[in-house]
C-alpha positions, 0 to 999 in steps of 0.5 A: 480185357479178358486176360486169363489169370496166369499171364496177369500175375493175379491168382483169381480170374474174373470168372471166379470172381463172378461166381463168388459174388453171385454166390454171396447175392443168392445167399443174401436172397435166401436169408430174406434180404430185400437188396444186396450187393457184393464185390470181390477184389484182389491186388498184388504188387512189389515195392523195393527201397534203397538208400545210399547205394544199398538195398533196404527193403523188398516187399511183395504184397498180395491181398484179396477180399470179398465185401457184402452189403445187405439191406433189410428195407432201409437197414444196412449191414456190411461185412467182408472176408479174405476167405473165398471158401463157400462156407466162409462166404455164407458166414460173411453174408449172415454176418452182414444180415445180422448187422442189418437186423440190429441197425437203426433205420436210415430212410435214405439208405439203399442201393442206387435207383435202377435208372442211374445204373451204368448198363454193361453195354456202356462200360468203356475200356479205359486202358487202365491195366498195364501189368509191369512184369519187373523182378526185385533185382530190376526194381532195385537197379532202377531205384539205385540208378535214380538215387545215384543220379540225384547224388551225382548232380552236385557235390552238395547233395551229400545224403539221401533219404532213399529211393523206391520203385513200386509196381502195383495191380488189382482187379475187382468184380462187383454186382448188386440186386438193382441189376449192376454187374461190372469190374475191371483191372488197373495198375499203378507204378511209381519211382521216387527219391528224396535227396538231401543237400547241405552246406559245409561248416559245423552249422551247415544247413541241410535241406531235403526235397523229393520227386517222383513219377507215377503212371498206369503204364511203366513205359510212361514213367520218367527216366530214373536219371530225370527223377533223380536230377530233378529231385536234387535240383529241388533240394539244392535250390533250397540251400541258404533259406532265410526267414522273412518278416511278417507281410501281406503279399501275392502268393504263387502255388507251384502246380502240385500244391495247386492241386491241393487247393483244387482238392479243398474245393472238391472236399467243400462241395462233396455230399458228406460235407454238404449234408452235415453242413460242415462246409463253407460252400453249403448252398453254393450251387449256381453261385460264383465261387471263383472269378469268371475266368476259371473253369473246372472240368471232370472227365471220367473217361481219360484213357490211362487216367488216374481218376478214370472209371466206366462207372462209380463205386455203386455202379452208377453211370459217370459223365464228363461235366463242367463242375465250374463254369466261368467261376460258378459252381454247376455241380456237386460231388454226390453219391446216391446216399448224399444225393438222397440226403440233399434231395438231389440226384447222384452225380456218379461220385460215390468213391470221390471225384474223377479226373479234374482239370482246373483252367483259366480262360486268361492262360496263354500258351507261353505262361510257363513258370518263368511267366508266372513269376513275372506275373507274381512280381514281388511276393512268395512262390511256394513249393512246400506245405506242412500241416493240415491247417484247413477248417472246412466249416469256416474256410480258414486256411493256415499252413506251414510253408517254404519256397522262394521270395521273388522280387520283380519276377525274379527268384531272390532267395529261398525262404523257410519256417513261415506260415501262410494264412487266409480264407479259402473263400477269398483265396478262390475269388482271388485267383488271378492267373493259372499257369500253362505249366499243368501237372497231373497230381494224381487225378487232378491236373492244374498249373501253378496258381497265383492268388492276389493276397495272403498273410505271410507270418515270418520271424 
């Protein structure tokens, strides 16, 4: 994608970035660095928010940065600047160099091995850049339309925490002295709304919910009316919430929350947690962590994917792979650094996981949410989680929740002010079914997930 900067909304071209990065690397060499890396980047965008039919805020953001990492043997220094003048870049390289001089040796610090680096010929265009030439008036019109759709869904939608539209784009170029050179542009656009439903009367109950749509290309966003109506329906469905007595029962996680469970697995099998031994899944490679019907696939090459990239943050080659095959862990998420710490090879995950999909071999085409509620039978269907109650050392899991009590496969009534508790080890093993209602939540795609038993603390 060789756009000139004038038609992309950027102030700097790729060629200018290459020049700045090369300048930094040359200066690092001059100072006597054994290795160095540099990255120039720029981002810009527009965010508009409205509330109750009125424009609230219009924000334009534009930022740029040049980051430099200098190695003196196994000592590493890092510095960055937003001033792109030659003098400022030389000062930044000097600062990184000085930090490296006074930093303790770290035997595993260093750039990736030359044979792990993605050669330029392999850098695929993954169609990640779709600038949205929207002005603040048009963005406000869409946000207002989204909020109006929510408010007009039902007379019980009485208020709103507002709606927003955001159009963001960025690009970067990165290079280091082990031969990597690469960069690309990306965009991400979104629309969201948070309506409030209330019951009449002096002690009238109020429930809020929210929904959003987010895509690389604005043409793929859901319509403002659809986002608004769905957010309103979610808020309405929660009216009349009750508490329930403490119990143990099966729990169905709605698909966006199931993506959070997948995120917990990724965190537990990521390099930092593993080499610090601060994970309940230390030494889980080759071992069954999920039931035999569960697979997890990672694919960095999904066109327009939120977690797509032709190489990782260190310029290392990435690849599609099965992270979990028939319940067994086949791979961790490692950078060069964490791989060396563990005596393993990098998996191309500096900067995190790429597009992940969790599936069950038991899922049938018709396993929509209704079918999943049937499988749940009598138990809890969860649509919101609160708090950060996950202990990654032990796997203990305890979070505030709200959702619906389900009886014989039918939603009976909404519930709130409950806590669900368990341990991720047993929760992962206890996955009975995954819905065909797959939802892409950021870079994670998974249907609703049914777990056989959890403790539910109510009134």
